N, C-alpha and C positions, 0 to 999 in steps of 0.2 A: 832370397826372402823376397826381395822388392824390385827383382828383375833389373839388379844393376849388373851391368858388364865394367870390367876394367877401366876403361875409357869415361865413362857414364862417375863409375865411385872417385878415381883421379881427380874429374874437375870440382864435383861437389865437397870431398877432403882438401882440396888444395886452398880453399878460403880457408880452414879453419890458422893454419900458421900464419895468413898473411893477416890477417886481422889478426889474428892473437899478439903478435908482435909491436902492431902499429898501438892495439889495446896496452901493453905490458908498456910499453914506450910513453906514455899518456900518464901512466899511475904514478910510474918511479921520476918521469917531471916533476907533479905532480906534489909528490914526496918530497923533493926535494926544493920544491916550493915552500911545502908547507909545515916542511919537519915532521911530516905525520910516517911513525915508524907503520904502523898498523898499516898504512896505505903503502907503504914500499915493498912488505910483505906478500901484500896480496898482488903488487907489480911483479915482483919475483917469482911468484908462485904462476902465475898468468904467463912469463918467460917462460919457466922450467916446462909449463903442459905447450907451448907452442913448439920450440925445441922438438920434442917429443913428437910432436904432431907433424913438425919439419922434416924427420927422419921418414916417419910412416909416408907422408906423397912421395917423397922420396921413389921409395920400398915400391910405389906403386906404380910408378912410373915405368918402368920396364914394361909390365902387362901391358898398359894403356898404349905403350909407343908401337908394338910389337901390333895393333889393331888396326889405329892411327896409320901405319906404311901402309897399309892397302887400303886405304879409302882414297876414293878419288878425290883430288882439289887440295890433296895436304902434301902442305911440302914436305921433304925430309930434310931439306937445309933447317926448317922453321923448327923444325921436331929438333934437331941436333944442335942446337944455338939455345933452344928451350932446355932440353936436357945437361947441356955441358951448364949455364947459369945456376941449375936444379944443386948439382953437386957442390957448387962452389955456396950456394944458400942453406943448402942442408947442414952443409959441416959449420957455417958459421953459426944457424941457429941452434942447431945441437951443442956447439958450446957456449952460446950466450945462454940455454937455459942450463947444461953444465955447472954456469959460475951463478948461475939465479939459484939453484939449488946450494951450490955452497955457500954462497951466503946466506942462503937460509939456516943452514944448518949452524955456520959463527956465528950467527949475528942471533941467536935464536934468544937469547937470556940477555942483551946491552943492545944497545943502539948500534946501528950500524955506520962503519968508517967513512968518511966524507971522501977518502979515498975512493972506495970500492963504487959506493951510492954513484958518484960524478963518472968513475968506470963504466958503470953499470949503463947508464944514461946515452953517454958517447959509443960504446956496442949495440946498447938498443938503436940507435939511431941508424949505423951503419947497416945493421943483419934488418933494417926496416928500408932502407930504403934498396938493397940484394934480394930480398924478396919481392919488394914491387918490380926491378928491373926484370925479375926470372917470371911471375907474373903475366906481364908487360910480351914479352916473350912466348910465356904459354899461349896468352889472349892470338897473337898473330899467325898462331898454327890452323885455329879454325876462320879468323876473323884479317884475310889478307890486307884487308882496307885500315888496319889500324895502323898509324907508324907514314901513312901516306902511299905508301904500296897501288898500285895500281889493281883496279877490281876489275878481272875477267868480263869482259863480257859473252853473253850465251847470242846466240842469232833466235830465232823466233822460231824454227823449227826444230827449237831443242838441242842441237849441235854444238857441241864446247866450239868457239873459235879459236883463230890459231894463236889467237896473244895467248890463252891460256893454256895449250901446249910450252907457247914462250916463256910463259913464265915457270912453268914445270922444270923446264930446261934452265932457270933461270937467268936467262935474257931477257932484256929490255925488251919490251913488247912496242914491234911501229905500228906508232898512232895513224888510223885510219879516219882522215878528215873527210867524212862524208857529207 
């Protein structure tokens, strides 16, 4: 309908769980600080939705990977690192979402227990870190300059330099001090 290929869809969707877990974390923290049960419920609902979104995004990654591996200047090592982190982050967010749904159900007619609220805060903080790590690794796929990697130079005649070939082989490029 919108002409989205799997790579574009994965890139667009991947922001939902990253931001969702962060937003849910902020709501749970605010609820803990203020004692507002309504805010806690909203935060838990956001975490549940973010957990579902994380699984969907992970599943969309396989089709995106198949296309991205065929593109020039895309590091297969970067894709694999992102995929490995994605498995961990998707599972963690999915479990966090399940715990949030369980809490919404268990505490639907009474205030949530203190141990539960604290546990959800710590878990959301951990999952937020995993999501940020995974997103950073994903960003390195299309942006090798993230994290201090050398950016390959291209000659003025449009040909790729030897530096790019060295980067693709995983070697440290030789410095040209011209």
